[in-house]
C-alpha positions as CSV (number, residue, x, y, z in Angstrom):
1,M,246.9,71.8,-29.2
2,T,243.8,73.8,-30.2
3,G,246.2,76.4,-32.1
4,K,245.9,80.0,-31.1
5,P,242.4,80.8,-31.2
6,T,241.2,83.6,-33.4
7,S,238.5,85.9,-33.9
8,T,237.4,83.4,-36.6
9,A,238.3,80.4,-34.2
10,Q,235.1,78.3,-34.2
11,H,233.8,77.2,-30.4
12,Y,233.3,73.4,-29.8
13,E,231.9,71.3,-27.2
14,I,233.3,67.6,-27.1
15,R,231.6,65.3,-24.6
16,I,233.2,62.2,-23.5
17,K,232.2,59.1,-21.5
18,G,233.8,59.3,-18.1
19,H,235.6,62.0,-16.1
20,L,238.9,63.1,-17.0
21,D,241.6,63.1,-14.5
22,A,243.0,66.8,-13.4
23,R,246.3,66.1,-14.9
24,W,244.7,65.7,-18.3
25,G,244.3,69.6,-18.2
26,D,247.4,70.6,-19.9
27,Q,246.6,68.1,-22.9
28,F,243.4,70.3,-23.7
29,E,245.0,73.7,-23.4
30,G,242.4,76.4,-23.7
31,L,239.5,74.8,-23.3
32,T,237.4,74.5,-20.1
33,I,236.9,70.7,-18.6
34,T,233.6,70.8,-16.9
35,L,233.0,67.1,-15.0
36,E,229.4,66.5,-15.0
37,E,227.0,65.1,-12.6
38,N,226.1,62.3,-15.2
39,G,229.5,60.9,-15.4
40,D,230.7,62.7,-18.8
41,T,233.5,65.2,-19.1
42,L,232.9,68.2,-21.1
43,L,235.5,69.8,-23.3
44,S,234.5,73.4,-24.5
45,G,236.1,76.4,-26.2
46,P,237.7,78.0,-29.3
47,V,239.1,75.5,-31.8
48,A,241.4,77.3,-34.4
49,D,240.4,75.4,-37.3
50,Q,239.8,72.0,-38.7
51,A,243.1,70.5,-38.0
52,A,243.2,71.5,-34.5
53,L,239.8,69.9,-34.0
54,H,241.1,66.7,-35.4
55,G,244.0,67.0,-33.2
56,L,241.9,67.2,-30.3
57,L,239.5,64.2,-31.2
58,K,243.1,62.0,-32.0
59,K,243.9,62.9,-28.2
60,V,240.4,61.8,-27.0
61,R,240.7,58.8,-28.8
62,D,244.3,58.1,-26.9
63,L,242.9,58.3,-23.9
64,G,240.3,55.4,-24.5
65,M,237.4,57.4,-23.3
66,P,234.5,57.0,-25.5
67,L,233.4,60.0,-27.2
68,V,229.7,60.9,-26.7
69,S,229.3,64.0,-29.1
70,V,231.3,66.8,-30.7
71,G,229.6,69.7,-32.3
72,P,230.0,73.5,-32.9
73,V,228.3,76.0,-30.4
74,K,228.2,79.9,-29.8
75,P,230.5,81.0,-27.3
76,G,229.4,81.2,-24.0
77,P,228.5,78.6,-21.1
78,P,228.3,74.8,-21.8
79,S,225.2,73.6,-23.4
80,R,222.8,71.5,-21.4
81,L,220.4,69.3,-23.1
82,E,216.7,70.6,-23.2
83,P,213.9,68.2,-22.4
84,G,213.1,66.2,-25.4
85,Q,216.2,66.3,-26.8
86,A,218.6,63.2,-27.3
87,D,222.3,62.6,-27.4
88,Q,224.2,59.3,-27.9
89,S,223.6,57.9,-24.6
90,D,220.2,58.1,-24.9
91,V,220.4,55.9,-28.2
92,K,219.9,52.1,-28.2
93,Q,222.6,50.1,-29.6
């Protein structure tokens, strides 16, 4: 649950490796689910507080899908990496 978004709710983007099946939409109520061309799924939208954010991250963990990134964003369309920017998928392990 994301809790009831309020005017003070922070918007977040949670990027996970792999595409979520449409049946998971109810689990991430209130968030927009975007399936990206690179195979990642982007969950974006308002999150009521830190407890709600941790609840969302627990759901991602329970799916068994790798977490790529999570971070606060300004409300609006999902962000895209600009040339020269990197995310976790660019880090050599």
